[in-house]
mmCIF file of the N, C-alpha and C atoms, coordinates in Angstrom:
data_MODEL
# 
_entry.id   MODEL 
# 
loop_
_atom_site.group_PDB 
_atom_site.id 
_atom_site.type_symbol 
_atom_site.label_atom_id 
_atom_site.label_alt_id 
_atom_site.label_comp_id 
_atom_site.label_asym_id 
_atom_site.label_entity_id 
_atom_site.label_seq_id 
_atom_site.pdbx_PDB_ins_code 
_atom_site.Cartn_x 
_atom_site.Cartn_y 
_atom_site.Cartn_z 
_atom_site.occupancy 
_atom_site.B_iso_or_equiv 
_atom_site.pdbx_formal_charge 
_atom_site.auth_seq_id 
_atom_site.auth_comp_id 
_atom_site.auth_asym_id 
_atom_site.auth_atom_id 
_atom_site.pdbx_PDB_model_num 
ATOM 1   N N  . MET A 1 1  ? 0.840   -1.186 0.000  1.00 0.00 ? 1  MET A N  1 
ATOM 2   C CA . MET A 1 1  ? 0.000   0.000  0.000  1.00 0.00 ? 1  MET A CA 1 
ATOM 3   C C  . MET A 1 1  ? 0.881   1.245  0.000  1.00 0.00 ? 1  MET A C  1 
ATOM 4   N N  . GLU A 1 2  ? 0.462   2.231  -0.737 1.00 0.00 ? 2  GLU A N  1 
ATOM 5   C CA . GLU A 1 2  ? 1.142   3.525  -0.736 1.00 0.00 ? 2  GLU A CA 1 
ATOM 6   C C  . GLU A 1 2  ? 0.199   4.563  -0.138 1.00 0.00 ? 2  GLU A C  1 
ATOM 7   N N  . TRP A 1 3  ? 0.689   5.298  0.841  1.00 0.00 ? 3  TRP A N  1 
ATOM 8   C CA . TRP A 1 3  ? -0.151  6.257  1.547  1.00 0.00 ? 3  TRP A CA 1 
ATOM 9   C C  . TRP A 1 3  ? -0.611  7.399  0.643  1.00 0.00 ? 3  TRP A C  1 
ATOM 10  N N  . GLN A 1 4  ? 0.120   7.680  -0.428 1.00 0.00 ? 4  GLN A N  1 
ATOM 11  C CA . GLN A 1 4  ? -0.193  8.820  -1.284 1.00 0.00 ? 4  GLN A CA 1 
ATOM 12  C C  . GLN A 1 4  ? -1.600  8.752  -1.872 1.00 0.00 ? 4  GLN A C  1 
ATOM 13  N N  . GLY A 1 5  ? -2.155  7.566  -1.997 1.00 0.00 ? 5  GLY A N  1 
ATOM 14  C CA . GLY A 1 5  ? -3.529  7.446  -2.493 1.00 0.00 ? 5  GLY A CA 1 
ATOM 15  C C  . GLY A 1 5  ? -4.583  7.769  -1.451 1.00 0.00 ? 5  GLY A C  1 
ATOM 16  N N  . TYR A 1 6  ? -4.161  7.933  -0.210 1.00 0.00 ? 6  TYR A N  1 
ATOM 17  C CA . TYR A 1 6  ? -5.097  8.126  0.896  1.00 0.00 ? 6  TYR A CA 1 
ATOM 18  C C  . TYR A 1 6  ? -4.907  9.438  1.667  1.00 0.00 ? 6  TYR A C  1 
ATOM 19  N N  . ILE A 1 7  ? -3.715  9.982  1.615  1.00 0.00 ? 7  ILE A N  1 
ATOM 20  C CA . ILE A 1 7  ? -3.397  11.204 2.367  1.00 0.00 ? 7  ILE A CA 1 
ATOM 21  C C  . ILE A 1 7  ? -3.079  12.313 1.376  1.00 0.00 ? 7  ILE A C  1 
ATOM 22  N N  . THR A 1 8  ? -3.604  13.499 1.632  1.00 0.00 ? 8  THR A N  1 
ATOM 23  C CA . THR A 1 8  ? -3.354  14.631 0.751  1.00 0.00 ? 8  THR A CA 1 
ATOM 24  C C  . THR A 1 8  ? -3.173  15.895 1.577  1.00 0.00 ? 8  THR A C  1 
ATOM 25  N N  . SER A 1 9  ? -2.691  16.922 0.921  1.00 0.00 ? 9  SER A N  1 
ATOM 26  C CA . SER A 1 9  ? -2.527  18.224 1.567  1.00 0.00 ? 9  SER A CA 1 
ATOM 27  C C  . SER A 1 9  ? -2.925  19.297 0.564  1.00 0.00 ? 9  SER A C  1 
ATOM 28  N N  . ASP A 1 10 ? -3.772  20.200 1.017  1.00 0.00 ? 10 ASP A N  1 
ATOM 29  C CA . ASP A 1 10 ? -4.259  21.289 0.173  1.00 0.00 ? 10 ASP A CA 1 
ATOM 30  C C  . ASP A 1 10 ? -4.307  22.536 1.031  1.00 0.00 ? 10 ASP A C  1 
ATOM 31  N N  . LYS A 1 11 ? -3.662  23.595 0.583  1.00 0.00 ? 11 LYS A N  1 
ATOM 32  C CA . LYS A 1 11 ? -3.605  24.822 1.397  1.00 0.00 ? 11 LYS A CA 1 
ATOM 33  C C  . LYS A 1 11 ? -4.987  25.382 1.714  1.00 0.00 ? 11 LYS A C  1 
ATOM 34  N N  . ASN A 1 12 ? -6.006  24.980 0.954  1.00 0.00 ? 12 ASN A N  1 
ATOM 35  C CA . ASN A 1 12 ? -7.370  25.454 1.199  1.00 0.00 ? 12 ASN A CA 1 
ATOM 36  C C  . ASN A 1 12 ? -8.164  24.558 2.140  1.00 0.00 ? 12 ASN A C  1 
ATOM 37  N N  . VAL A 1 13 ? -7.555  23.465 2.588  1.00 0.00 ? 13 VAL A N  1 
ATOM 38  C CA . VAL A 1 13 ? -8.221  22.554 3.522  1.00 0.00 ? 13 VAL A CA 1 
ATOM 39  C C  . VAL A 1 13 ? -7.362  22.451 4.773  1.00 0.00 ? 13 VAL A C  1 
ATOM 40  N N  . LEU A 1 14 ? -7.916  22.879 5.896  1.00 0.00 ? 14 LEU A N  1 
ATOM 41  C CA . LEU A 1 14 ? -7.214  22.854 7.187  1.00 0.00 ? 14 LEU A CA 1 
ATOM 42  C C  . LEU A 1 14 ? -5.815  23.460 7.096  1.00 0.00 ? 14 LEU A C  1 
ATOM 43  N N  . MET A 1 15 ? -5.712  24.538 6.330  1.00 0.00 ? 15 MET A N  1 
ATOM 44  C CA . MET A 1 15 ? -4.452  25.294 6.198  1.00 0.00 ? 15 MET A CA 1 
ATOM 45  C C  . MET A 1 15 ? -3.291  24.414 5.731  1.00 0.00 ? 15 MET A C  1 
ATOM 46  N N  . GLY A 1 16 ? -3.586  23.417 4.906  1.00 0.00 ? 16 GLY A N  1 
ATOM 47  C CA . GLY A 1 16 ? -2.542  22.592 4.321  1.00 0.00 ? 16 GLY A CA 1 
ATOM 48  C C  . GLY A 1 16 ? -2.095  21.410 5.148  1.00 0.00 ? 16 GLY A C  1 
ATOM 49  N N  . LYS A 1 17 ? -2.740  21.186 6.297  1.00 0.00 ? 17 LYS A N  1 
ATOM 50  C CA . LYS A 1 17 ? -2.374  20.013 7.104  1.00 0.00 ? 17 LYS A CA 1 
ATOM 51  C C  . LYS A 1 17 ? -2.715  18.749 6.318  1.00 0.00 ? 17 LYS A C  1 
ATOM 52  N N  . PRO A 1 18 ? -1.931  17.683 6.493  1.00 0.00 ? 18 PRO A N  1 
ATOM 53  C CA . PRO A 1 18 ? -2.264  16.427 5.808  1.00 0.00 ? 18 PRO A CA 1 
ATOM 54  C C  . PRO A 1 18 ? -3.589  15.872 6.329  1.00 0.00 ? 18 PRO A C  1 
ATOM 55  N N  . VAL A 1 19 ? -4.447  15.486 5.391  1.00 0.00 ? 19 VAL A N  1 
ATOM 56  C CA . VAL A 1 19 ? -5.772  14.961 5.723  1.00 0.00 ? 19 VAL A CA 1 
ATOM 57  C C  . VAL A 1 19 ? -6.031  13.675 4.944  1.00 0.00 ? 19 VAL A C  1 
ATOM 58  N N  . ILE A 1 20 ? -7.032  12.937 5.392  1.00 0.00 ? 20 ILE A N  1 
ATOM 59  C CA . ILE A 1 20 ? -7.509  11.784 4.647  1.00 0.00 ? 20 ILE A CA 1 
ATOM 60  C C  . ILE A 1 20 ? -8.186  12.318 3.383  1.00 0.00 ? 20 ILE A C  1 
ATOM 61  N N  . ARG A 1 21 ? -7.755  11.828 2.235  1.00 0.00 ? 21 ARG A N  1 
ATOM 62  C CA . ARG A 1 21 ? -8.274  12.308 0.944  1.00 0.00 ? 21 ARG A CA 1 
ATOM 63  C C  . ARG A 1 21 ? -9.812  12.281 0.944  1.00 0.00 ? 21 ARG A C  1 
ATOM 64  N N  . GLY A 1 22 ? -10.397 13.391 0.490  1.00 0.00 ? 22 GLY A N  1 
ATOM 65  C CA . GLY A 1 22 ? -11.852 13.486 0.385  1.00 0.00 ? 22 GLY A CA 1 
ATOM 66  C C  . GLY A 1 22 ? -12.555 13.842 1.683  1.00 0.00 ? 22 GLY A C  1 
ATOM 67  N N  . THR A 1 23 ? -11.772 14.129 2.728  1.00 0.00 ? 23 THR A N  1 
ATOM 68  C CA . THR A 1 23 ? -12.361 14.497 4.025  1.00 0.00 ? 23 THR A CA 1 
ATOM 69  C C  . THR A 1 23 ? -11.629 15.711 4.586  1.00 0.00 ? 23 THR A C  1 
ATOM 70  N N  . ARG A 1 24 ? -12.088 16.162 5.726  1.00 0.00 ? 24 ARG A N  1 
ATOM 71  C CA . ARG A 1 24 ? -11.381 17.178 6.494  1.00 0.00 ? 24 ARG A CA 1 
ATOM 72  C C  . ARG A 1 24 ? -10.831 16.549 7.775  1.00 0.00 ? 24 ARG A C  1 
ATOM 73  N N  . ILE A 1 25 ? -10.640 15.245 7.757  1.00 0.00 ? 25 ILE A N  1 
ATOM 74  C CA . ILE A 1 25 ? -10.111 14.516 8.910  1.00 0.00 ? 25 ILE A CA 1 
ATOM 75  C C  . ILE A 1 25 ? -8.591  14.503 8.795  1.00 0.00 ? 25 ILE A C  1 
ATOM 76  N N  . SER A 1 26 ? -7.935  15.171 9.724  1.00 0.00 ? 26 SER A N  1 
ATOM 77  C CA . SER A 1 26 ? -6.480  15.318 9.641  1.00 0.00 ? 26 SER A CA 1 
ATOM 78  C C  . SER A 1 26 ? -5.750  14.091 10.174 1.00 0.00 ? 26 SER A C  1 
ATOM 79  N N  . VAL A 1 27 ? -4.546  13.915 9.658  1.00 0.00 ? 27 VAL A N  1 
ATOM 80  C CA . VAL A 1 27 ? -3.658  12.869 10.163 1.00 0.00 ? 27 VAL A CA 1 
ATOM 81  C C  . VAL A 1 27 ? -3.433  13.085 11.653 1.00 0.00 ? 27 VAL A C  1 
ATOM 82  N N  . SER A 1 28 ? -3.246  14.338 12.045 1.00 0.00 ? 28 SER A N  1 
ATOM 83  C CA . SER A 1 28 ? -2.979  14.617 13.461 1.00 0.00 ? 28 SER A CA 1 
ATOM 84  C C  . SER A 1 28 ? -4.169  14.237 14.344 1.00 0.00 ? 28 SER A C  1 
ATOM 85  N N  . LEU A 1 29 ? -5.398  14.384 13.856 1.00 0.00 ? 29 LEU A N  1 
ATOM 86  C CA . LEU A 1 29 ? -6.567  13.965 14.642 1.00 0.00 ? 29 LEU A CA 1 
ATOM 87  C C  . LEU A 1 29 ? -6.540  12.455 14.867 1.00 0.00 ? 29 LEU A C  1 
ATOM 88  N N  . ILE A 1 30 ? -6.241  11.697 13.815 1.00 0.00 ? 30 ILE A N  1 
ATOM 89  C CA . ILE A 1 30 ? -6.191  10.242 13.955 1.00 0.00 ? 30 ILE A CA 1 
ATOM 90  C C  . ILE A 1 30 ? -5.125  9.838  14.963 1.00 0.00 ? 30 ILE A C  1 
ATOM 91  N N  . VAL A 1 31 ? -3.961  10.454 14.878 1.00 0.00 ? 31 VAL A N  1 
ATOM 92  C CA . VAL A 1 31 ? -2.885  10.153 15.823 1.00 0.00 ? 31 VAL A CA 1 
ATOM 93  C C  . VAL A 1 31 ? -3.303  10.531 17.237 1.00 0.00 ? 31 VAL A C  1 
ATOM 94  N N  . GLU A 1 32 ? -3.942  11.686 17.390 1.00 0.00 ? 32 GLU A N  1 
ATOM 95  C CA . GLU A 1 32 ? -4.406  12.125 18.706 1.00 0.00 ? 32 GLU A CA 1 
ATOM 96  C C  . GLU A 1 32 ? -5.415  11.144 19.301 1.00 0.00 ? 32 GLU A C  1 
ATOM 97  N N  . LEU A 1 33 ? -6.320  10.644 18.479 1.00 0.00 ? 33 LEU A N  1 
ATOM 98  C CA . LEU A 1 33 ? -7.310  9.685  18.971 1.00 0.00 ? 33 LEU A CA 1 
ATOM 99  C C  . LEU A 1 33 ? -6.628  8.410  19.465 1.00 0.00 ? 33 LEU A C  1 
ATOM 100 N N  . PHE A 1 34 ? -5.700  7.862  18.667 1.00 0.00 ? 34 PHE A N  1 
ATOM 101 C CA . PHE A 1 34 ? -4.976  6.671  19.109 1.00 0.00 ? 34 PHE A CA 1 
ATOM 102 C C  . PHE A 1 34 ? -4.190  6.965  20.386 1.00 0.00 ? 34 PHE A C  1 
ATOM 103 N N  . ALA A 1 35 ? -3.552  8.122  20.449 1.00 0.00 ? 35 ALA A N  1 
ATOM 104 C CA . ALA A 1 35 ? -2.763  8.480  21.631 1.00 0.00 ? 35 ALA A CA 1 
ATOM 105 C C  . ALA A 1 35 ? -3.641  8.631  22.871 1.00 0.00 ? 35 ALA A C  1 
ATOM 106 N N  . SER A 1 36 ? -4.903  8.965  22.659 1.00 0.00 ? 36 SER A N  1 
ATOM 107 C CA . SER A 1 36 ? -5.843  9.127  23.772 1.00 0.00 ? 36 SER A CA 1 
ATOM 108 C C  . SER A 1 36 ? -6.490  7.816  24.200 1.00 0.00 ? 36 SER A C  1 
ATOM 109 N N  . GLY A 1 37 ? -6.115  6.729  23.521 1.00 0.00 ? 37 GLY A N  1 
ATOM 110 C CA . GLY A 1 37 ? -6.636  5.431  23.913 1.00 0.00 ? 37 GLY A CA 1 
ATOM 111 C C  . GLY A 1 37 ? -7.757  4.883  23.052 1.00 0.00 ? 37 GLY A C  1 
ATOM 112 N N  . TRP A 1 38 ? -8.139  5.603  22.012 1.00 0.00 ? 38 TRP A N  1 
ATOM 113 C CA . TRP A 1 38 ? -9.175  5.095  21.134 1.00 0.00 ? 38 TRP A CA 1 
ATOM 114 C C  . TRP A 1 38 ? -8.656  3.867  20.398 1.00 0.00 ? 38 TRP A C  1 
ATOM 115 N N  . THR A 1 39 ? -9.534  2.937  20.140 1.00 0.00 ? 39 THR A N  1 
ATOM 116 C CA . THR A 1 39 ? -9.178  1.755  19.353 1.00 0.00 ? 39 THR A CA 1 
ATOM 117 C C  . THR A 1 39 ? -9.539  2.012  17.889 1.00 0.00 ? 39 THR A C  1 
ATOM 118 N N  . GLU A 1 40 ? -9.029  1.147  17.037 1.00 0.00 ? 40 GLU A N  1 
ATOM 119 C CA . GLU A 1 40 ? -9.375  1.223  15.621 1.00 0.00 ? 40 GLU A CA 1 
ATOM 120 C C  . GLU A 1 40 ? -10.890 1.153  15.448 1.00 0.00 ? 40 GLU A C  1 
ATOM 121 N N  . GLU A 1 41 ? -11.525 0.252  16.167 1.00 0.00 ? 41 GLU A N  1 
ATOM 122 C CA . GLU A 1 41 ? -12.973 0.086  16.058 1.00 0.00 ? 41 GLU A CA 1 
ATOM 123 C C  . GLU A 1 41 ? -13.719 1.359  16.472 1.00 0.00 ? 41 GLU A C  1 
ATOM 124 N N  . MET A 1 42 ? -13.265 2.003  17.532 1.00 0.00 ? 42 MET A N  1 
ATOM 125 C CA . MET A 1 42 ? -13.910 3.238  17.986 1.00 0.00 ? 42 MET A CA 1 
ATOM 126 C C  . MET A 1 42 ? -13.804 4.330  16.923 1.00 0.00 ? 42 MET A C  1 
ATOM 127 N N  . ILE A 1 43 ? -12.639 4.444  16.316 1.00 0.00 ? 43 ILE A N  1 
ATOM 128 C CA . ILE A 1 43 ? -12.436 5.469  15.286 1.00 0.00 ? 43 ILE A CA 1 
ATOM 129 C C  . ILE A 1 43 ? -13.321 5.183  14.079 1.00 0.00 ? 43 ILE A C  1 
ATOM 130 N N  . LEU A 1 44 ? -13.333 3.930  13.634 1.00 0.00 ? 44 LEU A N  1 
ATOM 131 C CA . LEU A 1 44 ? -14.129 3.583  12.457 1.00 0.00 ? 44 LEU A CA 1 
ATOM 132 C C  . LEU A 1 44 ? -15.630 3.746  12.714 1.00 0.00 ? 44 LEU A C  1 
ATOM 133 N N  . GLU A 1 45 ? -16.081 3.493  13.923 1.00 0.00 ? 45 GLU A N  1 
ATOM 134 C CA . GLU A 1 45 ? -17.494 3.711  14.269 1.00 0.00 ? 45 GLU A CA 1 
ATOM 135 C C  . GLU A 1 45 ? -17.825 5.200  14.306 1.00 0.00 ? 45 GLU A C  1 
ATOM 136 N N  . SER A 1 46 ? -16.917 6.002  14.823 1.00 0.00 ? 46 SER A N  1 
ATOM 137 C CA . SER A 1 46 ? -17.164 7.437  14.958 1.00 0.00 ? 46 SER A CA 1 
ATOM 138 C C  . SER A 1 46 ? -17.002 8.196  13.644 1.00 0.00 ? 46 SER A C  1 
ATOM 139 N N  . TYR A 1 47 ? -16.208 7.662  12.740 1.00 0.00 ? 47 TYR A N  1 
ATOM 140 C CA . TYR A 1 47 ? -15.948 8.296  11.450 1.00 0.00 ? 47 TYR A CA 1 
ATOM 141 C C  . TYR A 1 47 ? -16.227 7.264  10.349 1.00 0.00 ? 47 TYR A C  1 
ATOM 142 N N  . PRO A 1 48 ? -17.503 7.048  10.022 1.00 0.00 ? 48 PRO A N  1 
ATOM 143 C CA . PRO A 1 48 ? -17.879 5.965  9.115  1.00 0.00 ? 48 PRO A CA 1 
ATOM 144 C C  . PRO A 1 48 ? -17.309 6.070  7.697  1.00 0.00 ? 48 PRO A C  1 
ATOM 145 N N  . ARG A 1 49 ? -16.830 7.236  7.298  1.00 0.00 ? 49 ARG A N  1 
ATOM 146 C CA . ARG A 1 49 ? -16.223 7.362  5.961  1.00 0.00 ? 49 ARG A CA 1 
ATOM 147 C C  . ARG A 1 49 ? -14.822 6.766  5.924  1.00 0.00 ? 49 ARG A C  1 
ATOM 148 N N  . LEU A 1 50 ? -14.239 6.539  7.100  1.00 0.00 ? 50 LEU A N  1 
ATOM 149 C CA . LEU A 1 50 ? -12.890 5.981  7.153  1.00 0.00 ? 50 LEU A CA 1 
ATOM 150 C C  . LEU A 1 50 ? -12.921 4.465  7.051  1.00 0.00 ? 50 LEU A C  1 
ATOM 151 N N  . THR A 1 51 ? -11.813 3.927  6.553  1.00 0.00 ? 51 THR A N  1 
ATOM 152 C CA . THR A 1 51 ? -11.646 2.479  6.451  1.00 0.00 ? 51 THR A CA 1 
ATOM 153 C C  . THR A 1 51 ? -10.346 2.091  7.157  1.00 0.00 ? 51 THR A C  1 
ATOM 154 N N  . LYS A 1 52 ? -10.144 0.809  7.321  1.00 0.00 ? 52 LYS A N  1 
ATOM 155 C CA . LYS A 1 52 ? -8.888  0.325  7.898  1.00 0.00 ? 52 LYS A CA 1 
ATOM 156 C C  . LYS A 1 52 ? -7.708  0.766  7.040  1.00 0.00 ? 52 LYS A C  1 
ATOM 157 N N  . GLU A 1 53 ? -7.914  0.830  5.735  1.00 0.00 ? 53 GLU A N  1 
ATOM 158 C CA . GLU A 1 53 ? -6.847  1.265  4.839  1.00 0.00 ? 53 GLU A CA 1 
ATOM 159 C C  . GLU A 1 53 ? -6.455  2.713  5.097  1.00 0.00 ? 53 GLU A C  1 
ATOM 160 N N  . HIS A 1 54 ? -7.438  3.559  5.406  1.00 0.00 ? 54 HIS A N  1 
ATOM 161 C CA . HIS A 1 54 ? -7.129  4.953  5.744  1.00 0.00 ? 54 HIS A CA 1 
ATOM 162 C C  . HIS A 1 54 ? -6.225  5.013  6.977  1.00 0.00 ? 54 HIS A C  1 
ATOM 163 N N  . LEU A 1 55 ? -6.564  4.216  7.976  1.00 0.00 ? 55 LEU A N  1 
ATOM 164 C CA . LEU A 1 55 ? -5.775  4.226  9.209  1.00 0.00 ? 55 LEU A CA 1 
ATOM 165 C C  . LEU A 1 55 ? -4.369  3.687  8.954  1.00 0.00 ? 55 LEU A C  1 
ATOM 166 N N  . GLN A 1 56 ? -4.262  2.664  8.149  1.00 0.00 ? 56 GLN A N  1 
ATOM 167 C CA . GLN A 1 56 ? -2.944  2.136  7.799  1.00 0.00 ? 56 GLN A CA 1 
ATOM 168 C C  . GLN A 1 56 ? -2.137  3.189  7.049  1.00 0.00 ? 56 GLN A C  1 
ATOM 169 N N  . ALA A 1 57 ? -2.780  3.921  6.159  1.00 0.00 ? 57 ALA A N  1 
ATOM 170 C CA . ALA A 1 57 ? -2.100  4.975  5.402  1.00 0.00 ? 57 ALA A CA 1 
ATOM 171 C C  . ALA A 1 57 ? -1.556  6.062  6.318  1.00 0.00 ? 57 ALA A C  1 
ATOM 172 N N  . VAL A 1 58 ? -2.291  6.386  7.377  1.00 0.00 ? 58 VAL A N  1 
ATOM 173 C CA . VAL A 1 58 ? -1.808  7.390  8.341  1.00 0.00 ? 58 VAL A CA 1 
ATOM 174 C C  . VAL A 1 58 ? -0.462  6.959  8.910  1.00 0.00 ? 58 VAL A C  1 
ATOM 175 N N  . PHE A 1 59 ? -0.349  5.706  9.303  1.00 0.00 ? 59 PHE A N  1 
ATOM 176 C CA . PHE A 1 59 ? 0.899   5.238  9.898  1.00 0.00 ? 59 PHE A CA 1 
ATOM 177 C C  . PHE A 1 59 ? 2.016   5.115  8.868  1.00 0.00 ? 59 PHE A C  1 
ATOM 178 N N  . LEU A 1 60 ? 1.682   4.767  7.647  1.00 0.00 ? 60 LEU A N  1 
ATOM 179 C CA . LEU A 1 60 ? 2.698   4.737  6.598  1.00 0.00 ? 60 LEU A CA 1 
ATOM 180 C C  . LEU A 1 60 ? 3.194   6.147  6.287  1.00 0.00 ? 60 LEU A C  1 
ATOM 181 N N  . TYR A 1 61 ? 2.285   7.113  6.308  1.00 0.00 ? 61 TYR A N  1 
ATOM 182 C CA . TYR A 1 61 ? 2.661   8.515  6.108  1.00 0.00 ? 61 TYR A CA 1 
ATOM 183 C C  . TYR A 1 61 ? 3.632   8.962  7.209  1.00 0.00 ? 61 TYR A C  1 
ATOM 184 N N  . ILE A 1 62 ? 3.290   8.659  8.450  1.00 0.00 ? 62 ILE A N  1 
ATOM 185 C CA . ILE A 1 62 ? 4.149   9.041  9.579  1.00 0.00 ? 62 ILE A CA 1 
ATOM 186 C C  . ILE A 1 62 ? 5.513   8.371  9.461  1.00 0.00 ? 62 ILE A C  1 
ATOM 187 N N  . LYS A 1 63 ? 5.535   7.106  9.093  1.00 0.00 ? 63 LYS A N  1 
ATOM 188 C CA . LYS A 1 63 ? 6.794   6.381  8.910  1.00 0.00 ? 63 LYS A CA 1 
ATOM 189 C C  . LYS A 1 63 ? 7.661   7.077  7.866  1.00 0.00 ? 63 LYS A C  1 
ATOM 190 N N  . ASP A 1 64 ? 7.074   7.406  6.715  1.00 0.00 ? 64 ASP A N  1 
ATOM 191 C CA . ASP A 1 64 ? 7.828   8.097  5.675  1.00 0.00 ? 64 ASP A CA 1 
ATOM 192 C C  . ASP A 1 64 ? 8.286   9.473  6.140  1.00 0.00 ? 64 ASP A C  1 
ATOM 193 N N  . ALA A 1 65 ? 7.423   10.169 6.853  1.00 0.00 ? 65 ALA A N  1 
ATOM 194 C CA . ALA A 1 65 ? 7.781   11.494 7.341  1.00 0.00 ? 65 ALA A CA 1 
ATOM 195 C C  . ALA A 1 65 ? 8.993   11.429 8.266  1.00 0.00 ? 65 ALA A C  1 
ATOM 196 N N  . LEU A 1 66 ? 9.022   10.474 9.145  1.00 0.00 ? 66 LEU A N  1 
ATOM 197 C CA . LEU A 1 66 ? 10.150  10.338 10.068 1.00 0.00 ? 66 LEU A CA 1 
ATOM 198 C C  . LEU A 1 66 ? 11.417  9.900  9.345  1.00 0.00 ? 66 LEU A C  1 
ATOM 199 N N  . GLU A 1 67 ? 11.280  9.001  8.397  1.00 0.00 ? 67 GLU A N  1 
ATOM 200 C CA . GLU A 1 67 ? 12.450  8.513  7.667  1.00 0.00 ? 67 GLU A CA 1 
ATOM 201 C C  . GLU A 1 67 ? 13.015  9.554  6.709  1.00 0.00 ? 67 GLU A C  1 
ATOM 202 N N  . ASN A 1 68 ? 12.173  10.472 6.246  1.00 0.00 ? 68 ASN A N  1 
ATOM 203 C CA . ASN A 1 68 ? 12.602  11.445 5.241  1.00 0.00 ? 68 ASN A CA 1 
ATOM 204 C C  . ASN A 1 68 ? 12.640  12.873 5.762  1.00 0.00 ? 68 ASN A C  1 
ATOM 205 N N  . ASP A 1 69 ? 12.643  13.020 7.068  1.00 0.00 ? 69 ASP A N  1 
ATOM 206 C CA . ASP A 1 69 ? 12.770  14.333 7.703  1.00 0.00 ? 69 ASP A CA 1 
ATOM 207 C C  . ASP A 1 69 ? 11.710  15.337 7.264  1.00 0.00 ? 69 ASP A C  1 
ATOM 208 N N  . PHE A 1 70 ? 10.440  14.889 7.181  1.00 0.00 ? 70 PHE A N  1 
ATOM 209 C CA . PHE A 1 70 ? 9.342   15.795 6.870  1.00 0.00 ? 70 PHE A CA 1 
ATOM 210 C C  . PHE A 1 70 ? 8.868   16.551 8.106  1.00 0.00 ? 70 PHE A C  1 
ATOM 211 N N  . PHE A 1 71 ? 9.521   16.347 9.217  1.00 0.00 ? 71 PHE A N  1 
ATOM 212 C CA . PHE A 1 71 ? 9.057   16.943 10.469 1.00 0.00 ? 71 PHE A CA 1 
ATOM 213 C C  . PHE A 1 71 ? 9.930   18.135 10.837 1.00 0.00 ? 71 PHE A C  1 
ATOM 214 N N  . GLN A 1 72 ? 9.422   18.940 11.745 1.00 0.00 ? 72 GLN A N  1 
ATOM 215 C CA . GLN A 1 72 ? 10.162  20.093 12.236 1.00 0.00 ? 72 GLN A CA 1 
ATOM 216 C C  . GLN A 1 72 ? 10.987  19.693 13.443 1.00 0.00 ? 72 GLN A C  1 
ATOM 217 N N  . PRO A 1 73 ? 12.299  19.922 13.413 1.00 0.00 ? 73 PRO A N  1 
ATOM 218 C CA . PRO A 1 73 ? 13.107  19.608 14.588 1.00 0.00 ? 73 PRO A CA 1 
ATOM 219 C C  . PRO A 1 73 ? 12.677  20.472 15.778 1.00 0.00 ? 73 PRO A C  1 
ATOM 220 N N  . PHE A 1 74 ? 12.862  19.956 16.959 1.00 0.00 ? 74 PHE A N  1 
ATOM 221 C CA . PHE A 1 74 ? 12.521  20.724 18.149 1.00 0.00 ? 74 PHE A CA 1 
ATOM 222 C C  . PHE A 1 74 ? 13.737  20.787 19.053 1.00 0.00 ? 74 PHE A C  1 
ATOM 223 N N  . SER A 1 75 ? 13.795  21.830 19.850 1.00 0.00 ? 75 SER A N  1 
ATOM 224 C CA . SER A 1 75 ? 14.943  21.976 20.740 1.00 0.00 ? 75 SER A CA 1 
ATOM 225 C C  . SER A 1 75 ? 14.732  21.162 22.006 1.00 0.00 ? 75 SER A C  1 
ATOM 226 N N  . LYS A 1 76 ? 15.832  20.734 22.585 1.00 0.00 ? 76 LYS A N  1 
ATOM 227 C CA . LYS A 1 76 ? 15.765  19.991 23.836 1.00 0.00 ? 76 LYS A CA 1 
ATOM 228 C C  . LYS A 1 76 ? 15.400  20.942 24.956 1.00 0.00 ? 76 LYS A C  1 
ATOM 229 N N  . SER A 1 77 ? 14.565  20.476 25.870 1.00 0.00 ? 77 SER A N  1 
ATOM 230 C CA . SER A 1 77 ? 14.240  21.317 27.014 1.00 0.00 ? 77 SER A CA 1 
ATOM 231 C C  . SER A 1 77 ? 15.281  21.078 28.101 1.00 0.00 ? 77 SER A C  1 
ATOM 232 N N  . ALA A 1 78 ? 15.483  22.089 28.920 1.00 0.00 ? 78 ALA A N  1 
ATOM 233 C CA . ALA A 1 78 ? 16.520  22.022 29.964 1.00 0.00 ? 78 ALA A CA 1 
ATOM 234 C C  . ALA A 1 78 ? 16.164  21.064 31.065 1.00 0.00 ? 78 ALA A C  1 
# 
């Protein structure tokens, strides 16, 4: 699977944040839900337009972003 078929970015949608193609559901929202303890089933029930493939694409996108330095470096806190 290639995430590019599922994740897109458009400056006119959520100020260019990566979103699930055809929705206004951001990658960061999906990550936040998982980080908050939501399960895959909970997300899919709450967002019926999403599929398991969409969720898999989110993680593939994050993997590529980390491997290819698509992220903003942050400074170490004291």
